[in-house]
KOLVO-123111 format. One record per residue (C-alpha): residue number from 1; x, y, z. Coordinates in nm, 2 decimals. Example, Ala and Ser with C-alpha at 12.3 -4.5 7.8 and 13.67 -1.06 7.14 Angstrom:
BEGIN
+-----+--------+--------+--------+
: num :      X :      Y :      Z :
+-----+--------+--------+--------+
:   1 :   1.23 :  -0.45 :   0.78 :
:   2 :   1.37 :  -0.11 :   0.71 :
+-----+--------+--------+--------+
REM end
This chain:
BEGIN
+-----+--------+--------+--------+
: num :      X :      Y :      Z :
+-----+--------+--------+--------+
:   1 :   0.00 :   0.00 :   0.00 :
:   2 :   0.13 :   0.34 :  -0.09 :
:   3 :   0.22 :   0.61 :   0.16 :
:   4 :  -0.03 :   0.84 :   0.01 :
:   5 :  -0.31 :   0.58 :   0.06 :
:   6 :  -0.21 :   0.53 :   0.42 :
:   7 :  -0.20 :   0.90 :   0.47 :
:   8 :  -0.55 :   0.93 :   0.32 :
:   9 :  -0.68 :   0.66 :   0.55 :
:  10 :  -0.52 :   0.83 :   0.86 :
:  11 :  -0.70 :   1.15 :   0.75 :
:  12 :  -1.03 :   0.96 :   0.73 :
:  13 :  -0.96 :   0.81 :   1.08 :
:  14 :  -0.92 :   1.17 :   1.21 :
:  15 :  -1.28 :   1.21 :   1.11 :
:  16 :  -1.37 :   0.89 :   1.29 :
:  17 :  -1.44 :   0.70 :   0.97 :
:  18 :  -1.47 :   0.34 :   1.08 :
:  19 :  -1.44 :   0.19 :   0.73 :
:  20 :  -1.12 :   0.37 :   0.68 :
:  21 :  -0.99 :   0.25 :   1.02 :
:  22 :  -1.07 :  -0.11 :   0.93 :
:  23 :  -0.89 :  -0.07 :   0.59 :
:  24 :  -0.59 :   0.09 :   0.77 :
:  25 :  -0.59 :  -0.20 :   1.01 :
:  26 :  -0.61 :  -0.46 :   0.73 :
:  27 :  -0.33 :  -0.29 :   0.54 :
:  28 :  -0.08 :  -0.23 :   0.83 :
:  29 :  -0.15 :  -0.47 :   1.12 :
:  30 :   0.09 :  -0.74 :   0.99 :
:  31 :   0.38 :  -0.50 :   0.99 :
:  32 :   0.29 :  -0.36 :   1.33 :
:  33 :   0.25 :  -0.71 :   1.47 :
:  34 :   0.60 :  -0.79 :   1.35 :
:  35 :   0.74 :  -0.49 :   1.53 :
:  36 :   0.56 :  -0.58 :   1.85 :
:  37 :   0.65 :  -0.95 :   1.83 :
:  38 :   1.02 :  -0.87 :   1.77 :
:  39 :   1.03 :  -0.66 :   2.09 :
:  40 :   0.79 :  -0.86 :   2.31 :
:  41 :   0.90 :  -1.21 :   2.20 :
:  42 :   0.55 :  -1.34 :   2.29 :
:  43 :   0.28 :  -1.39 :   2.03 :
:  44 :  -0.02 :  -1.35 :   2.26 :
:  45 :   0.13 :  -1.03 :   2.41 :
:  46 :   0.22 :  -0.90 :   2.07 :
:  47 :  -0.14 :  -0.96 :   1.95 :
:  48 :  -0.27 :  -0.77 :   2.25 :
:  49 :  -0.02 :  -0.49 :   2.20 :
:  50 :  -0.12 :  -0.44 :   1.83 :
:  51 :  -0.48 :  -0.40 :   1.94 :
:  52 :  -0.37 :  -0.13 :   2.19 :
:  53 :  -0.16 :   0.03 :   1.92 :
:  54 :  -0.46 :   0.07 :   1.70 :
:  55 :  -0.66 :   0.22 :   1.98 :
:  56 :  -0.38 :   0.48 :   2.01 :
:  57 :  -0.39 :   0.53 :   1.63 :
:  58 :  -0.77 :   0.58 :   1.65 :
:  59 :  -0.74 :   0.83 :   1.94 :
:  60 :  -0.43 :   1.01 :   1.81 :
:  61 :  -0.47 :   1.01 :   1.43 :
:  62 :  -0.49 :   1.39 :   1.44 :
:  63 :  -0.13 :   1.40 :   1.56 :
:  64 :   0.01 :   1.26 :   1.24 :
:  65 :   0.16 :   1.54 :   1.03 :
:  66 :   0.15 :   1.48 :   0.66 :
:  67 :   0.48 :   1.56 :   0.49 :
:  68 :   0.68 :   1.46 :   0.80 :
:  69 :   0.78 :   1.10 :   0.85 :
:  70 :   0.61 :   0.84 :   0.63 :
:  71 :   0.28 :   0.73 :   0.78 :
:  72 :   0.40 :   0.37 :   0.83 :
:  73 :   0.71 :   0.50 :   1.02 :
:  74 :   0.47 :   0.70 :   1.24 :
:  75 :   0.27 :   0.39 :   1.31 :
:  76 :   0.58 :   0.17 :   1.36 :
:  77 :   0.71 :   0.43 :   1.62 :
:  78 :   0.38 :   0.40 :   1.81 :
:  79 :   0.40 :   0.02 :   1.81 :
:  80 :   0.77 :   0.03 :   1.91 :
:  81 :   0.72 :   0.27 :   2.19 :
:  82 :   0.41 :   0.09 :   2.31 :
:  83 :   0.59 :  -0.24 :   2.31 :
:  84 :   0.89 :  -0.09 :   2.50 :
:  85 :   0.64 :   0.05 :   2.76 :
:  86 :   0.49 :  -0.30 :   2.80 :
:  87 :   0.84 :  -0.44 :   2.86 :
:  88 :   0.90 :  -0.18 :   3.13 :
:  89 :   0.58 :  -0.29 :   3.31 :
:  90 :   0.72 :  -0.64 :   3.34 :
:  91 :   0.91 :  -0.69 :   3.66 :
:  92 :   1.27 :  -0.80 :   3.67 :
:  93 :   1.33 :  -0.80 :   3.29 :
:  94 :   1.58 :  -0.52 :   3.25 :
:  95 :   1.78 :  -0.71 :   2.99 :
:  96 :   1.48 :  -0.73 :   2.75 :
:  97 :   1.42 :  -0.35 :   2.79 :
:  98 :   1.78 :  -0.27 :   2.71 :
:  99 :   1.76 :  -0.49 :   2.40 :
: 100 :   1.44 :  -0.33 :   2.29 :
: 101 :   1.59 :   0.02 :   2.33 :
: 102 :   1.87 :  -0.09 :   2.10 :
: 103 :   1.62 :  -0.16 :   1.82 :
: 104 :   1.67 :   0.14 :   1.59 :
: 105 :   1.38 :   0.37 :   1.52 :
: 106 :   1.27 :   0.30 :   1.16 :
: 107 :   1.20 :   0.67 :   1.09 :
: 108 :   1.45 :   0.86 :   0.88 :
: 109 :   1.66 :   1.14 :   1.01 :
: 110 :   1.66 :   1.49 :   0.85 :
: 111 :   1.93 :   1.41 :   0.60 :
: 112 :   1.76 :   1.09 :   0.50 :
: 113 :   1.43 :   1.27 :   0.46 :
: 114 :   1.59 :   1.53 :   0.23 :
: 115 :   1.75 :   1.26 :   0.02 :
: 116 :   1.44 :   1.05 :   0.01 :
: 117 :   1.22 :   1.34 :  -0.10 :
: 118 :   1.47 :   1.43 :  -0.38 :
: 119 :   1.49 :   1.07 :  -0.48 :
: 120 :   1.11 :   1.03 :  -0.48 :
: 121 :   1.08 :   1.34 :  -0.70 :
: 122 :   1.34 :   1.21 :  -0.94 :
: 123 :   1.17 :   0.87 :  -0.96 :
: 124 :   0.83 :   1.04 :  -1.02 :
: 125 :   0.99 :   1.24 :  -1.31 :
: 126 :   1.14 :   0.92 :  -1.45 :
: 127 :   0.82 :   0.73 :  -1.42 :
: 128 :   0.65 :   1.00 :  -1.63 :
: 129 :   0.89 :   0.93 :  -1.91 :
: 130 :   0.77 :   0.56 :  -1.93 :
: 131 :   0.46 :   0.47 :  -2.13 :
: 132 :   0.16 :   0.50 :  -1.90 :
: 133 :   0.09 :   0.12 :  -1.89 :
: 134 :   0.45 :   0.04 :  -1.80 :
: 135 :   0.46 :   0.31 :  -1.53 :
: 136 :   0.14 :   0.17 :  -1.38 :
: 137 :   0.28 :  -0.18 :  -1.39 :
: 138 :   0.60 :  -0.06 :  -1.20 :
: 139 :   0.39 :   0.12 :  -0.94 :
: 140 :   0.17 :  -0.18 :  -0.90 :
: 141 :   0.46 :  -0.42 :  -0.86 :
: 142 :   0.69 :  -0.22 :  -0.64 :
: 143 :   0.47 :   0.03 :  -0.45 :
: 144 :   0.14 :  -0.16 :  -0.42 :
: 145 :   0.28 :  -0.52 :  -0.40 :
: 146 :   0.09 :  -0.68 :  -0.68 :
: 147 :   0.24 :  -1.00 :  -0.82 :
: 148 :   0.34 :  -1.04 :  -1.18 :
: 149 :   0.04 :  -1.26 :  -1.24 :
: 150 :  -0.20 :  -1.01 :  -1.09 :
: 151 :  -0.05 :  -0.73 :  -1.30 :
: 152 :  -0.06 :  -0.94 :  -1.62 :
: 153 :  -0.43 :  -1.00 :  -1.56 :
: 154 :  -0.49 :  -0.64 :  -1.48 :
: 155 :  -0.32 :  -0.52 :  -1.80 :
: 156 :  -0.45 :  -0.81 :  -2.01 :
: 157 :  -0.11 :  -0.93 :  -2.12 :
: 158 :   0.07 :  -1.26 :  -2.09 :
: 159 :   0.28 :  -1.32 :  -1.78 :
: 160 :   0.61 :  -1.32 :  -1.97 :
: 161 :   0.52 :  -0.99 :  -2.13 :
: 162 :   0.46 :  -0.84 :  -1.79 :
: 163 :   0.79 :  -0.97 :  -1.67 :
: 164 :   0.96 :  -0.81 :  -1.97 :
: 165 :   0.78 :  -0.48 :  -1.92 :
: 166 :   0.89 :  -0.46 :  -1.56 :
: 167 :   1.25 :  -0.56 :  -1.64 :
: 168 :   1.29 :  -0.31 :  -1.92 :
: 169 :   1.11 :  -0.04 :  -1.72 :
: 170 :   1.35 :  -0.09 :  -1.43 :
: 171 :   1.65 :  -0.07 :  -1.66 :
: 172 :   1.50 :   0.25 :  -1.81 :
: 173 :   1.44 :   0.39 :  -1.46 :
: 174 :   1.80 :   0.31 :  -1.36 :
: 175 :   1.93 :   0.48 :  -1.67 :
: 176 :   1.71 :   0.79 :  -1.60 :
: 177 :   1.81 :   0.81 :  -1.24 :
: 178 :   2.18 :   0.77 :  -1.33 :
: 179 :   2.15 :   1.08 :  -1.54 :
: 180 :   2.14 :   0.90 :  -1.87 :
: 181 :   1.87 :   0.93 :  -2.13 :
: 182 :   1.59 :   0.68 :  -2.11 :
: 183 :   1.59 :   0.41 :  -2.37 :
: 184 :   1.27 :   0.30 :  -2.54 :
: 185 :   1.07 :   0.04 :  -2.34 :
+-----+--------+--------+--------+
REM end
């Protein structure tokens, strides 16, 4: 799911849109569960923590600032901090807390944000140079997570054609991002 889509859903959650909240949960809960499980090392506790994280997202969606960290990084930070708080409530488990604190925050720093925004702009410009169907296939595969088979069906082309489209499009994007002129795809 794209960052824009997650931002849109968070914006709808601010308005207490339950359908958007369910969609947000469906799209992001697996990743947040992974974060909680990695820290808590207990499946049942991680499942409970994810539910509590989503309560926090529901209650604090208005605190997300578009244009700052990516929305998934914001949600991962909530999950990480909540899981660490749960560890702190455990008695006599100081080692686990110290280990959890060592897990790096997945949010980018200021320099990384600047580089990412410039790179994202350059990628968008390069995608505009691809034929529209090829650009949509690249977005579908690498930003939305569609399989080759799903994309082939969506674009009504054979599977091998879709694989060729994606391979050639990635080569063209690489050339474009490297400063070279895009070759015909």
